[in-house]
C-alpha positions, 0 to 999 in steps of 0.5 A: 437527589439522584445518585448518579455520579458527575464521572457517570456523567461525563463518561456517557458522551465519551462513550458516545463520541468514541462509538461515533468515531468507531462507526465513521472509521468502520464506514470510511473502511467499507467505503474504500474497500467497495471502491477499491474492488470495483476499480479492480473489477473495471480493470480487469473487465475493461482492460486486461481480460479483453486484451488476453493480459493478466494479473498476478497471483490468484486473479491471474490463475482465474483469468486463465481458468476462466479462458480455458473453461470459458465460464465467467471469471467471477466464479473462480475469483470466489472459489479459488480465493475461498480457502485462502480466506479461510486460512487468513481468518484462522492465522491473520485475523478476523478483520483482515479476513472479513475485509478481504472477503468484502473486497473479493465478493464485490470484485467478483460481482463487478466483473459479472456486471461488467463482463458484457461492456465493450473493451476500451482498448481492443486489439491494444494489449499495450494500452490495456496493460498500462491503463489496466495496471493503473487502475488495478493498482489504485484499486488494490492500493485502497484495499490494502489501506483499509486492512484487506486484500484482494488476492489469496497469494498475499495471505500465503506470502504473509503465513510462509515469510513468518518461517522463511528468510524470504520477505512477503514481496519476494514470495509473491514475486517467486509465485508470479513467475510461475503464473506468468509463465502459465500465461505464456502458453494460454494467451501467447508470450507476448501477452505474457510480457504485457502482463508483467508490465500490468504488473509492474505498474500496479505494484507501483501504483500500490505503493503511491496509494499507500505511501503517497506522492508526498512520501515521508523520509526520516534523516540522520545528521551527525555534525559539529554544527548541530545547533546551527543546522537544527535551527536552520531546519526549523526556521527555513524548512518548517520542520521540527528536529530532535537532538539525540545523544551518541558515541563514535564507535572508533574514537569513543568521542560524544556526538550529537544526532539530528533527527528529523522527518521531511517529505520526499520534496523537502530532500533537496532543500535539506541538503542544501541547508546542511551543505550551507553549514557543514559540507562535511556532515554525515547525512542519512536518509531513509523511507518511512511508510507512515508517520503519526503524532507529533505537535509541530505545525508544518511552516512554509519552506523559504 
């Protein structure tokens, strides 16, 4: 009789399943990085650069240096980001650094291959800024969702934010002020303003890609009619609710708090439901970037 235990026999398929899931997730991450980097290359070479419009960060510096030296953009995208990649590898992590390296290399190669492709909006910097910003934002958003980055400025901002009261976004914005000012001297001040438009659109698109159009929101409701409101939210909105115990800081009275997660599109309906049961209920709503877990199946709104 074999000495192999039942536990050993059942553990092998489990390991195989876990290995397959890991491989699938890794493949998905690589594909998203490739697509995101390719989209950014299209944005740069087909829309932004031909119209003298730049992006922020190291990419913007690379565009200006390429314009002044008349050397290919891809060279500077790689060289200027390389020191920050090394810094990111040491300070942030191997996975982040390798994901960023893959994205930057693909983006650099893509700009070289697309350099001779005619611009789709020649002589139209506003159109170039709008559509270039849209495509760039989608591309960067996909890479960020995959755990990487396409610009060394973000690595610096992450590290500086740990030692300063400023957030990552505030540091990036501060750096980009000087970069767009430099663009004014290289490409002219109107183009610097177009660059700011492209940057703003790109930031909005990054948020949409990472958070989704159907952005989740957390809702906290305090009301004496918490049971009725909770039942109505479950029945009419199709969302599970959680009752939490609370205490009034001023009165010391015990209170029940309703916690529920909804989408942005369900916010108006939730307010209407609460208003029907208790016009004086306290309602606090906040944005959530990601929601995982839970067993409640969403039902239709009615």
